[in-house]
N, C-alpha and C positions, 0 to 999 in steps of 0.2 A: 546337460548344460544348464547353468544357473540363469534364471530369467525372472524379471519383475514386470508385472503388467500394471500399468498406471492408468487410472480412469479419470479423465477430466469430466466434471459434472457440476451441477448446482442442485442443492436440495430444496425441494418445494414444500412449503407449508401453506396450503391455500387459504387458511385462516390461522392466526396465532396471536401475536402481539397486536398486529394490525388486522384490518378487515380484508375481505376478498378483493375488492376493487383496488386497494392500495398495493397489495402484493402483485396483482396481475398487471396493473398499468404502470406502477412505479411513481416516482415523483419525490420531491424534496422532503415530503412529510414521512417517508418511510422510517420505521423505528430503528433503534440503535443496532439491532443484530445484523442488518443487511450491509451496513458500512458504505452504501452507495445508493443512487436514486433509480437503479434499473429494476423494472418489473419483469415478470416471467416472460412476457411476449418479447421484450427487448433482449432478454437473456438467451432465449432460444435462437434468435437471429444472430446474436454475437457468437454463439458456439458454432452455428452453421457457417458463419463467415470464416472462422478459424479453419474449418474443414475445406473451404474453398481456397484458402491461401496456402495450405500445407497438405499435400496429397497423402501424407502419412498420419495426419491428425485424426484421432478417433475420439468419439464422445459417447456419453450416456444421456438419454432423455427418458423420462420415466412416466410421469403421472398424467392421466387424461384431464385433470383439472386445468392444466395449461396447454397440453398437446391438442385437445379438441378446439379450443379458441384459436390457437395458432393455425391449425389446419384450415379453419373456416375463414379467417381474416387475411391470411397470407397464402392463398392457394398456389401462387407462383413458385413456392418452395417445395411443393409436393414431390415433383419428379426428382429433385435433388435429394430429398429425404429417402425416397425409395432407392435411389442409386447408392447412397451411403450404406443403407441396410444391406443391399445386395453385395457390397464389397466388404462387409463385416467391419465397417468403420463407424457404424452407429448401432448401439444396443438399445433396446427398449425394455422397460421394466416388467412387462407381462401382466400387470394388474391395473386396476382403475386408479388406485392410490396406495398409500402406506397406511392401512387401517390398523387401529389398535386392537390387536387380536384378543387381549384379555377383557375387552369391554363389549364385544359384539358376539352375535350368535354364529354357530358353525356354518349355517347356510349362507349367511352374509359374507363370510370369508371366501367361500367357494364362488359366490356371485361376483365378488370384487375381482377375482382372477378371471372368471369367465368374461366379464365385460371388458377387462383390459386386453385379454388375449384376442377377443373378437375384433376390437378396433385395430390393434397392432397388426394382426394378420391380414384383415380385409383391406384396410386403408394403406398400411405402410409396407406390406409384403414381408413382415418380420415373423420370426418364430422364436420368441424369447425363451432362453434356457436357464436363466438365473432369476430366482425370486429375490427381491431387494427391499425387505422391510428395515431399511438402514437405521431409521431413527425411532423405531417402534419400541414402546416401553414394556419389554418382556414378550414372550411368545408362548403359543399354545403347545402343549405336549404332543399334539397330533400333527404338528406342522410338516414333518418329513413325509408322513403318509399322504397328506393333502397335496403337497407339492409333487411328489413322485407320481401320483395318480392324475396330476394336471400336466405332466409332460416336462417338468423342470429337471435339470441335471443337478442343481444344487441351490444353496441359499447363502446369502451374505447379509449379515447384520452387524450392528456396531456397539450396542449398549454393553457396559461391563457387568453383565449378569455374572454372579459369582459361580465358579465351578467349571470353567471350560478352557480347554486348550485353544490355541489360536486357530487350528483347523482340525476338524474331527468328523466322524460319522455320528449323526444323532439318530437314535432309535425311537420311533413312536411306540405307542402302547400296543399296536398290532404287530410290531416287529419290523416294520418298514425302516430302512436306513437310507440316509441321504447325506452327502458331504455338506458341511457348513463351514463358512469362514467368518470368524468374528474379528472385525477390524474397524478402526475409526473411519467414518465416512468423510471427515474433514481433513484437509491438508493444505497448508499455506507455506510457500517457500519463496524466499527473497530472490534467489537466483539459482542457476544451474548447479553450482558447487554445493550450496546448502541442500538442495534436493537430493543430489547423489549421496552426500554424506549421511543424510537422515535415512534414506531408504536402505543404504548399505548397513547402517547400524541396526536397523530393525530386522533386516534379513538374517542377522546372526542367530536369532531365536529359532527360526525355521531350520536353518542350516544345522544347528545343534541337535535337531530332531531327525536329521537325515533327509529333510525336504528341500528340494532345489528350485522351487518356484514360489512366487509370492504375488499377492494382489494388494494394491494400494490405491487411494483416491487422492485427487488434487481438486480442491474446491470445497464448498460447504454450503451453509444456509444462504440461498439466493446469491451465490458468488458468481461474478463474471469470470470469463476465461483469464487465466494467468497471462499477463501481457507479454512477458519475455519468452514464453514457451513456443508460441507459434513460429514455425519455420526452423525449429531446432530439434525436430524429432529424430533426425538421422544422428545427431550428436548424442542423443540419449542412448542409442543402441551401441555406442562405441566405448562405453565405460567398462570398468572392471566386471560389473554385472550388467548385462544388456537390459535396458529399460524400454519397453514397448508401450506406446500409447494404445489403449485398447478398451473395449467394453469388457465387463466381467465374464461374458460368455466364453471368450477365447481362453481366459484363465481356467474356467471350470472344465472346459473340454480337455485342456492340457493336463489338468490335475487328474481327471478320470483316466486318460490314456497312460499317464506315468504310473499310476497305481496299478492299472491292469498289466502294464509291462514290468511290474515288480521293481520299479526304480526305488520306491519307498512305500511305506504304509502310513496310515494316519490312525489315531486312536479312536475307540468307540466310547460312547456315553449314552445314557438314556435320561440324563438329569433333567429335572424340572427347570424350565426357563422363564418362570413367571415373575420372579421377584425383582422388580425395578420400578422406581417411581411409584411405589405402592399406594401412595395417597390418591393417585388418579382413579382408583376404584371408588373413591368417595367424593372427590371434588365436583361441585355443581351436580349434585345427585339427580336432579330432574332430567339432565341430559341422558343419563343411563336408564332411567325409568321410561322416558319418552321413547328411547331407542327400543326397549323391550316391547312396549306397546306397538310400535310401528312394525317391528319384525314379525310379531305374532299375527297381527291383523293382515299383513301382506302375505304371509305364507298361507293363511286360511283363504284369503281372497283368491290366491293363485290356484289352490286346490279345487275350490268349487267353481271357479271360472273355467278350469280345464274340463271338469265333468260336464259343465253346461255346454262347452264347445262340443263335446262328444255327443250331446243330445241335440245339436243343431244351432246353438248360439254362435255368434262371432266370438273370437277371443280378444279381450280388451288389451291388446299389446301396448297401446300408447299410454294409457293411464297407469298400468302396472309397471311399465318401463320407467316412467317418470318417478313413481313412488320408490322404486328400487334405487334409481340414481340419486335421488335426494337423500336416501339413507346412506348410500355409499359415500357421498360427499361429507355428510355429518360424521361418519365413522373414522375420519382421518385422526391420526394420533395426537394432534393438537386441537382437536375439536371435541369429540365425545368425552375426552378425558377431563375436560373442565379447565384446561390450561390456557385458554384463550384470553383475550381482552374482553372488556365489558360489552362493546358494540358487537363483536362477532358472536358472543353468547346469545344476544337477543335474536340475531339472524338465524342461529342454529335452532333455537326453539321454534321460530317461525317455520323453518324448513321441516322440522319434525311434525308440526301440526299439518302442514301441507301433505306430506307423505301419508300420514294417518287418515286425512280426509279422503284422499284418492283411494286408498285400499279399502276403507270402510264403505265407500260408495259402491265399489266393484263387488265387495262381499255381499252387501245387501241386495244388489241387483241380481247377482247369481243365485242367491238363496230364494229370492222371490220367483225367479225363472224356474228353478227346479221344483219349487212348491206348486207351480201351475201345472206340472206334469203328474202330480200325485193325486190319487183318489183320497179325498178328504171328507167324503160323505159320512154322515153320522149325526148324532144328537149333540148340540152345543156348538161352541165356537171352536173350530179346528186350530190346533197349534202344531206346527211341524218342528221337531227338534233335530238339529243336525250335529253330527260328530265329525270333526276334522282329523281325528286321530286314527291310527291303524289298529286299535283294539276297542272292544266293546266298553262303553263308558256309562256310568251312572253318576250324575252330578247335578248341580243347580242350574235352573233356567229362570229367566225373568221375562215377563211380557206385560204390556200395558193394554188394559181392556176398559170398556165403558163401566161406569160406576155400578156396582152390584156385588152380590155375594156369590163366590164361585168355589167349586171343588174341581180338581183335575182328575180325569179318568182316561182310560184307554178305550178302545172300541168294544171290549168285552165288559166294560163297566167297572174294572178294577180301579180303585182310587189310589192316589199318590199324595204324600204329604205336601201341604201347601200353606201359604199365608198370604192374605190380601192386605195391602196398605193403601188407603185412600189418599189421592193426591189431586185435589180440586175436583174436576168433573171426570176424572179417570181413576182407575185403581191399578196399582202394580201388583201383579200376582207372581210370587216366587214359589217354585215347586221343584221337587226332585224328579228329574227325568231319568227313568231307569232303563238299563239295557239298550242303549242306543247303539245300533250296529256300527262296526268300524267303517270309516269313510262312507257314512250313510246317514239314515234318518229314521225317525219313528213318529207317528201321528198320535197326538193326545187331544183331548177335548176339555174345554172349560164349560161346565154345566152349572146351572143354578144350585146353590147349596141351601137345602131346606133348613138345616140347623147351622147357623153361623158360629164357628168356633173362634172365640175371642182369644187374644193374647193376654195372658195373666202377667201382671206386673207387680213386683214387690221389691223388698230390699234384701233378698236372700244373697248369699255369698258363694253358693255352690251350684254347679250345673253338671249334667252328665248325659251321655247317650249310650249306645250299645258298646262302645269301645273305651270311653274315657270318663273319668270323674275329676273335676277341677274345683278347687276351693281357693278363693282369694282372701287377702288380708287388708281390710279397709284402713287399719292403723298404719300399714306399711305402704301407702300409696296405691293400694289395690293390686299389688303384685301377687302372683300365684304362689301360694305356700304349699299346695299339694296338687300333684298330678299323678293319678293312678291309672295304669293300663294293665289289664289282666292280672290284677293283684299286686303289681309292682309299683312302688313309689319311685318317681323320677327326679323329684326335687331334693337337692342336698339339704340336710338338716340345718335349720336356721337361716337358709337362703331363700331365694325366690326366682320366679320366672316372669318374663314380660315386664321387666323393671327398666324404666327409662333412666339413663345416666347422662349427665352433661359433663364432659371432660374439657378442661381448659387447655388451650394450645398456645404455644409461643408464636405470636404473630410475625416475629422477625426470623422465623426458621428459614433455612435456605430453600429457595424455590417453593414458596408456600402452596401454590395450587397443585404442585406435584407430590407434596409430602404431607406427612402427619408428624406432630411433635407435641405430645402431651406434656404438661408441666407437673402432673401429680395432683393438682387441685381438681376436685370433682364434687358434684352434688347430685343426689339421687332422688327420684320420685318417692322412694321408700322412706325418706326422712320426713315426709309430710303426710298427714292423713288424707284420704280421698273418700268421695261419696260413691257408693256402689248401688246400682239398681239391677234388677234381674227381670228378664222376659222369658216366658215359656209359651210355646204353642206346639202344634202337631209337627211342625217342620224343624224347629230348633229350640235350643235353650241358650240364652245369651246373657252375658254380664256387661254392663255399661259403667265405666269407671271415669270419674272426672276428678282431676286433682291439679296440682301445680308443682313446679320445680322452683322453690323459693319465690323471688320476685322477678325471675327471668322470663317465665312463660307459664301458661296453663297447658293442660293436655286433656285429651279425651281418648279413651281406649275402649274398644269393643272386642270381646272374646266370644266366639260363637262355636257351638257344637251342633252340627246338623245331623238329623236322624239318618242313619244308614250310610254316612260318609266318614271314612276313616282318616280324618285330619282335623286339626284345630286351627281355626282361622282368626286372624288378628287384624284389626284396623286401628291405627294410631294417628291421631291428629295432634300436631304441635301447634298450639293456639296462641296467636298474638305475640309471637317471639320478636324481640328487638334486641339487637346487639348492644350491650350496655357498658362494655369495658374494652380497653385496647386489645385484650387477649381474644384470640379466636375461640369459638364455641363449637365443640363436637358433640353431636347427639348420637348415642348408641342405645340399643335395647339388648338386655342380657337375659340369658336362660341358664341358671345355675343347676347343673345336673349332678347326679351322684354316680356317673359313669366313670369308673376308674380302669386303669390298665388297658386303655384303648387309645387309638389315634384317630384324628379326623380324616375323612375322605371328602375331597372337593370335586364337584363336577367341573370338567373342562369341556372343550368342544369335542364332540364325538367320543366322549369317554369320561373316566374319572380316575383320580390318583390319590394316594395317601400322602398327606403332608404332616406337618409338625404342630405341636402346641406352642403357645407363648411360654417363655421361661418365667415371666412375671404375671402381674394381674393388672389389666387395663392400663398398660404402659406401652404406648405406641410412639416410637421415635425413629424416624428413618430419613435417609437422604440418598437418592439414587440407588446404588446397590448396597449401601450401608444400612445395617439394622442395629442401631445403637442399643435398643432395649431388648434385643432377642425376642421380638414379638412374632406371633404366628399369623399376622394379618396377610390375607391373600384374597384375590378375586375368586368368587365362586360363580359359575355360570348360572345355574338355577337352584342348586342345593349344596349344602354341606351336611355330612352325617358324622355323628360321634357314636361309635359302636364298634363291634368286632369286624375285623377284615382279615388280613393275612397275619397269622400268628405262628410262633414256634411253640409246640406243646411238649412238655416234659412231665409225664404222669398227669397229675391234676393241676399243675402249674403251667403258666404260659407267658410269653413275651410277645408284644405286638411288633410287627415288622413294618418299618416306614421308610423314609428317605434314607438310602443306603450308600455308604462308601465301601467300595470293593478294593481291598488293599492287596497288592501283588508285588512279587519280586521282579527284578529286571530280567525277565526271561521272555523271549519272543514267543515261544510256544504257548505260554500261559496267556499272553495277550491275544493270540490268534483264536483261542477257544472261548474267550469271554462272551461273545454273542450268544453262545449256547446257554449261558446262565442269565444274561441280560433279558433275553426274550421271554422266558416263562415268568420272570419277575415283572416285566413290563405288562405282560398279558393279565396280570392281577393288580395293576395299578401301582407297582412299586418301582420307583425311579432310582437310578444308581449312577454314581460317579466312579471312575477308576483312578486310584492313586498308587504311587509307588511306596514301598515300605520305608524308604529313606527320604521320602518327600522330593525325590529327584533333585536333591540339593547340589550334587556335584555339577550337574549340567546347568541348573538355573542360577547358581551363585556366580557364574561367570558372565551372565548377561547384564548389559547396561540398560536394556529396554525389553519389556515383555508385553505381549498381548494376552498371555496366559492369565486366567483369573482363578485357577485352582488354589484353594486354601490348603494349608498343611493338614496332616492327619489329626493333629491336636485340636484344630478349630472345629467345633461341633455345631456352629450356629445354624447350619442348614442340614444337619444330620441327626437321625434318630436311631440308626442301626449301622453295624459294620459287619462285613464279611472279610475275614483275613485268610488269604489263600497261600499255601506253601507248596513248593515242589522240590523237596519237602520243606525247604527252609524259607523263612520270611522273618525279618527282624522284628516286625510288629507282632507277628504270631508268637514268636519265641518270648517276647516281652510279656504277652498275655499269659502264656503257659507258666512263666515263672511265678505268677501270682496264685496258681492253683495248688491244691494238695498234691504231694509227691505221687501218691498212688493213682490219682486221676490222670496225671501226666504220663505215668508209666503205662496205664491202660490205653490211653490215646495212642501212644507209640506202638504198642502191641497190635492195635487195630490196623495201623498203617501197614505193618508187616504181614498181618494175617489177611486182610481184605483188599489191601492196596490203597486204602485211604482211611483217614480218621476224621470224625466230625464231632464237634462239641460246642455247646452254647454256654456263655458265661456272662455274668453281669459285670459291667465296668461303668465308668461314667456314662458311656454309651454302650448298650448291650452289643455283644460281638459273637458271631458264629465263626468258629475256627475250623478250617478245612485244610488238611494236609494230605498229599498223595505222593507216593514214591515214584510214580511215573504218570505220563499223560493218560494212559488207559484208566488208572485209578481216578484221576480227575474227571474224566468223561463219565465214569460210573457214578460218582457222587453227584455230579450235575444232573444226570438222568434221574437219580433218586429224588432230588429236589424238584425237578420238573414234574414228576408223577405226583408227589405230595401236594404240590401247589394246585392240582386240579380241584381239590376241595378247600383251598386256601389255608391249609394247616400242614406245617412241616412237623411230622411226628418224630421225636427222638426218645430214646430209652432213658431211664433214670441215670444210667452211667454216662450218658452223653450230654448231661445238663448239670450246670453249677449255678443254679438260680434260686432265689428265695420264693416262697410260696405266694403266688399271685394268680388269682383266677380271672379269666376274661368273662365279662357278662355275656349272656346269650340274647341280648336285646340292645337297641340303640335308639337314637332320636335324630331325625332329619329336620333341618331348618330350611324352609323353602322361601325363596325371594321372588319378587316381580320387578326386578331391576335394581334393587339395592344390593349390588354385587360384592361389596366389601364385607368380609367375614373374618372371624378369628375364633380359635378355641384356646382358652386360657389354661394354665397349668393345673388348675383345680377342677377342670371339666366344665367351666362356664363357656357357653357358646355366645358369641357377640355378633350382632347384626348392626352394621354402621348405617345410620340414616342420613345424616348430612353434617357438613361443617362449613364454617365461614373461612374464607381465604382471600388474600390480596389478589387482584387481577394482575396478569402478566403485562397488560397494557390498559391504561385508563384513557378513555376518549370523551366520555360524557362530562358535563360540567356539574354533575350531581353524583352522589355516592349511590351506586347500585349494589345492593346486598340482596341477591335473590332468595337467600335462605330466610330472610325476615318475613313476618306475616304468619299466615296459617297454612300449613302443608300437611298432606296426608300420605301415609305409608301403609301398604298392605303386605302381609306375609303370613306364613303358616308354619306349623310344626307337625311332624308325623312320628310319634312314638311307635315303635314296632318291635316285633320279635325277630330273632336271628340277625343276620347281617343285612346290610343295605341291598345286597344282591337278591337274597330270598325275599326281602320285603318289597322289592321293586320300587325303591325310592325314586328312581328316575321317572317312572310312570306317574307317581303321585305329583312330582314337581311339574311335569309337562301338563298334566290335567289341571293343576291349579293355575297355570299360565294361560292355557288355551281355552279351557271351559267349553261349554256347549252353546249353540246359537239357536234361538227360537224365533219362529216366524208365525205371526197371527194371520190367518187367511180366511177365506169363505169356504162354505161347503160346496164341493164340486167333484165331478168324476175325473178320472185321470188314467193314464196308461201305466203308472207305477203303483205298486201296492202300498199298504199302510206302513210297512217297515221293510227296509231294504239296505243292502250294502252295495255301493257302486263298484268299489274295488276292495278286495279282502286279501290280506297277506297271511291269514291263518292265525292260529293261537300259538304265539311264541313271544319272545322277548325283544325282537328287533324294533327299532324306532324309525319311522318314516320322517325324513326331513324335507323332501321335495316331491311334488306331483305337479308337473308343468309341461307345456309343449317344449320340444327340444330347442336349445340354443338361446341366444339373446339377440334376435334379429335387428332390433333398433340400436344396439350398441355400435353397429358397423358404420352407419345404419344401412339396412336393406330396404328396398322398395317393394320387391316382390316377395311378400311374406307367405311362406308355405309352412303351416303349423306342423306338418310332418308327424313324426312319432311323438309319443308321450314319454317323458322321463320320470322314472321313479328312483329316488335315492334313499338308501337305508343304511343304518349302521348297527353294530352289535354293542350294547351299552354296558355290559356287566362282566366282560372278561371270560366268556364261555362260547363254545361253538354253538351255532344256531342254524337250523334248517327251516326253510319256509317255502310256501308256494304262492303263486299269484292267481287269484280268482277274480274274474272281471265280468261285469254285466254286459260288456261290449266284447264281441268275439275277438280273441287274440290271434292275429295272423302270424306274428313273429316276435320273439324276445331275444335281444342281444345284450351281452355285457358291454359296458362302455367305460371310458375313463371319466374323470370329473369334468372334463371339458366337453363331455357328451359325444366324443368320437367313438364310433363302434369298434369293438375289439373282436368279438366272435359271438355267434348264436349260442344260446344256452337252453337247456330244458330242465335243469335242476338248479336249486338256489341254496347256497351255503355261505355263511359268514363265519370267519374265524374270529377269535377274541378281539374286540374293539376295531374290527375292520369296517371300512366305508366302501359301499359298492353302489354303482349306478347302472341302471338297466334302461334300455330303449324298448318300448312296446309299440308295435304296429297294431293299432286297434281299428276295428271297423266301426265307424260312427253310426249312431242311430238317431238321425235328425228328425225329432218329433215336432220341433217348433223352432222359430228363429227369434233371436234377441239381438238388438243393436244397442250397445252400451252408450250412455249419455256423454261420458267424458272423453272427448277427442281433441280438445283445445284448451288453452289457458283461459282463466276467467277474465283476464284483461286482454283486449285486442285493440290495435295490433300488438304483437309480441315484440319487445325490444330485444334484438339479437345479441347485443353486448350485455348479456344478463349479469355477468360478473360485476359490472359497474353498479348494479342495483343490489349487490351482496345477496344474490338470489340462490346461491348454491349451485345446483346442477342446471344444465341447459334445459330449455323449455320442453313441454310435451311434444313428442315427435323427434327430439334430438337434432333439430335443425337440419333437415334433409337437403334443403336448398338455401343458400346463403348469398345475399347481396350486401356488399359492404362498401362504404364510401371512404375515400382516402384523399387527403391533400398531398400532392407530390410537387413541391416547388410552386409554380404559378398555375398549375392545372389541378383539376379535381377529377378523380377517376372513380368509376364504378366497377367493382369486381363482382362477378357472379360465379358461384361455384356449386357444382352438383356433388353433394356428399354421398349420394347413393352409389353403391358399388355394383349394382345390378340392374339399373333402370335409367333409360334416357328421359330427360325432363325438358319441358318447354313451358314458356309462359311470358308474362310481361312484368317489368318493374316500372311502377309509376313514380315519377319524380315531382316534387314540389319544393318551393323555396321561398324564403323571405330575405330580401336584401342582396340577392345574387341572381344574375341573369343566367339561365340555363340554356345550353345548346339544344337540348331535347327534353321533352316532358315524359317520355316513356322509352323503355328499351326492351325489345323482344329478345328472348334467348331460346336456344335449343342446344342442349348439352348432353354429350355422351356420359356414361357412368364415370364418376371421379374427375370429370373435366371441368375447366373453368374458362371464362372469357373476361376481357377487360375493355372498358369503354371510357373515352374522355367525354365528360358531360358539361364541363364549364372551365373557365379560366378565372383566376382571382388575383387580387393584389394583396400585399402583405398586411395592410391595415384594414382590410374589409371586415364588416360585421354583418352576420346573418346566419341563416340556417338552411340546410338542404336535407330533405327527407326522401328516403327510398322505401317504397311500400310494395309488397307483392303478396300473393296468396299461393298456398299449396295445400291440397287435400283438406280444404275447409278451414284452414287457419291463416290468419293475416299476420305478416311479419313487417318489421320496420327497422331501418338503421337511420341514424341522424348524425349529421356532421355540423357541428356548431363552430362557426368562425368568429373569434372574439370571445368575450366572457358571457357565460350564461349567468344571469343574476339569480341568486337563490330565491325560492319562494318564501313568502312571509307567512308563517303558520301560527295559529293559536288555538286553544281549546278552552271553552267555558260553557257551562250550562248544557252539557251534552251536545254541543255544536262544535264542529271543526271549521275554522275559518281559514281560507287559503287566498292569498293575494299574489297575482302574477305581475311582477314589475317589468317583464320583458316586452319587446315589441312584436312578439309572435305568440301564438297559442301554445299552451302547455297542457298535456294530458298525462296522467299517470295513475298510480295506485296508492291508496292508503292501506297499510297492513298493520294489524294490531298484534304486538308481541305481548304475551301474557303467560303466567304459569300454567302448567298442563291441567291443574285442577279447574281451570276456567275454559277448557276447550269443549265442554259439553259431555253429557253421559254417553251419547252415541259413540264418541271417540274414545273416552278414557274409562268408561264403566264406573265402578264404585269409587274411583278416585275423584269423581266430579263434585265440585261445589256449585256448579252452574255453568253458564256459557256467555262469553263476550263475543261480539262479531269478529270475523277473521279479516275480511278485506273489502274495500270499496274502490270503485273507479271514480276518478274526478277529471274535470275539464275546466280550464280557465282561459278565457279569451285574453288577448293582449291588454295589459293595464287594468284588468278586471279582477274581481274576486268571486269565489264560489263558497258555498256553505254545505257541509254534510251534517245531517242529524244522526247522531249515534248514541244509543243507550249504553253508557259505560258504567252503569251503577255498580257492577261487580268488580270494577278495577281493583287490583291488588297493589301492594307497595312497589312493585317493579314494572308494572305494565307500561309499555312504550308504544307511541304512535310513530310509525315509520312511513315516510313519504318517498316513493321511488318514481322518478320521472326523468326522461331525456338524458339518462346516464348519470343522474345525480341522486343522492339520498340525503334525507334529513330525518333526525330523530327528535321526538318531543315527548317529554314526560308530562302527562296530563295532570 
């Protein structure tokens, strides 16, 4: 039976054109895209009301950014929500939000789902089955694996990424498949007839594929319910094609059942889903860099806090939970992407700094606690170096010591390269810490140096270490003109590396913050001479380059080779940049290589895949899915490599295999066997699309509307290789054969008769592998041959099986590593491009001044790793993780301890797997839970290179039990051996026996400003406060009465306490309310009556677990504070008749967050936040040293549900 499932919903952008408060609360100031004044809270109530009025009405509610506030403020609707869930009339999204997958780390995506699932299950009684990244700008290649291992049945998304049927199985790199539906998430219909006509028209496409069910949405960005639909759900079912109001879960279950029942089949693909709004990998680059810093610091803090817990410390749930939730809020697809308005941008940067502060504090406390357990006795000042990675590491460490001359030694007296830099009454000592055990530490000592080794400074232009030799050209802006590794030159003749280029962009391009659009005008640092200085000491050799790019800006670059470290590090400062023309400015740094006949490999989440080069040179013009310039710009998670990967070898010649089109005839048996070919390709990072040899013209030409985004065979914009398969016929294959010599075609046909199949590779506009078989057994045999050959990433063909020119593949490559500058491209001539920043118009302008955050001075850090062999043998993934995570050093005193001088807390053995999580199980505060049992320890790992991996788990804590789990940390089964297939992600639960040597109570358990204002969204604060609001008291005016609602959000604990009430201008019936509430229960109290014209304020204040909370109900208008800044003083005047208290928070570029938070990106530190209090009609003054303020630093005042922003 034909059926259409129609989903009423509204799409949530917690920040975008407007700020968080405006979207949440609504009002006449809402921007153009909403078309009405309703905020999210009102929208939820409106959709629930529709369900009350119509017993067949079903809806979708998704993101915690509005669900959690609604749950807290309107607890009377909780039972109805649970009822709708139980009747399958309400679907929930199953994630915290819709994060932009291409901008965030792999573990952050898993946590987004874990947080969402925990809340939806514990609070709402839901079990979401469909992941809904509806408006997300492209998707990770591993999405199907992640979702399948999270318990989802399928995925629905909307963006018109090129290359996909309307419904399909998508295969991840490990071979996991999951059904996906690509469909517009917006739908607006004037009346019932228009709706039925439109849905019927769109249904024709699926019907032409033999599919008899469809999924559609009604609603869109912040849209209220369709007014004419309520009460007419029965009428929808009575049309030619029955239409059911439903959540997407019912559709996905029906799709699954009909496929299992062989009613129809859906096509397979493993195509890359990343290219959409590609400019978001560059826009507001500091968001991406801050996110990387935040993720890395949080994962390290989590790992060492877990180990500390096993040694007797408490686990800092509250601080780390808030740090995670603040990251999750910022990772929304209209936040981290840089597509927001100017005011939300400032709030997002403040949120990143907060998250980073919390995780840094926990990491420092955990390392100090572990250091106290270690035997550090010996000569000199002990330094404990910690390694958060699951392999042994040798890398740089930095500590601050009293002024003096030092050398670094181990307990046996062996010395390690170091350098000391005097800074006032302190000295920074940088040294190489060698052989730090995995997930462990090693003790070193700073001892007096008898012979102080000075740094030699001169004007040399060459540097070298054991691995590399570099020469720069001062006449060409200091770019690298020679890079030699193992006797091989990597720089293309006449070109250079680490060259800064400014590309002009059209400022009037469509959706400027989402896109890039260069004009062809560019200016390079190589056009101007630069001054070069050299430094040499026992730790490193370094070149310092200072130059300019015309009159636009100056720049400073530092290139460093460290002794014993196989990478080249770069630091680039763009100095005193100011936008001087209407055109936008894009800054990139380029590395011109001589690597030919190879394709780029980009790291994605939990894996890596081969992509394509640009067709041109430094020409980047895009809009949505459109790639006007045929550029190869993509997001790279941590690295992109240019070097050998999968190749087809014919004698001494070879062809690289990249993004593949598999072209087949209309034969069901061929389609059914394609996963056998797709999987080994995917296991080696080769993605593929399936196309028919006739472009499916007969079917598609009859359609008036298509969701299909598959291009024709002739369009090669996203293709670098083709496989044409005949059984035995295929019109495309026959066309290719017609271009070959007659004798080669005859031999090909003889092979089909003799072996059952023929195989041949030839050069076309796009290289193509021709496969023809006389029956299915022959096709299975050739697929098996390819599978076996791909084990070493080389498909070997005989000379007779190849018609290609002589091209050799180099046996070496170069990996470019980023620390948050995720935009990358490889140009047609082998130039690797790292995108640093660009200017772009805001989607919404709120300030009365022009905020251009790219102006001023900004710093970027990156590295390259020239290597032998492929990125797999070179372990490029390790080098990139090491560069991002680094080592952590703690200076301590000499003392005895129960732990030895060198130790691995948990060891996964010598292998190539990558650890992404070491944590207590679950996300207890996402619920939130009150009775937190840390339970088992979770270890999550993945295979990063496309090979099988075996490993063991060795622990310094006795292992009582190990079980395999899904990504939501639900136990699957006990295990005693550990095996990862190519690119697979696996989670294990470890029951470990604690060894409580000492106790530690962490400092951070409450917000810095008390009491905490519970309507945090009104302060544009991002995530809810520390503790996730376990008990909420909210004030509400209901006609002529004022009510107090008290809700227990804890799902597993009864709570009791008192709410204290105070007021100005209103007489209260009571001054306090006692409460005693069961889990998830609420109570309501009438506390006052009021008239319509009354003016005053009521405050409700209560405490829970050491934190004070407050809600405030203001009747009448709250007059805004009058604020000013001069001479490092902030002056605040309160014109109201009641006291006002709040926070002053300073928004600033991340370079001003301090070295402890941002490391070598730091220029210094400006204060983060201050509390203030102003009596009625009085003023207060805050003294703040803002000497380092940059061009866009902003003072934000948050108080009583209001926010003010001031540019000092």
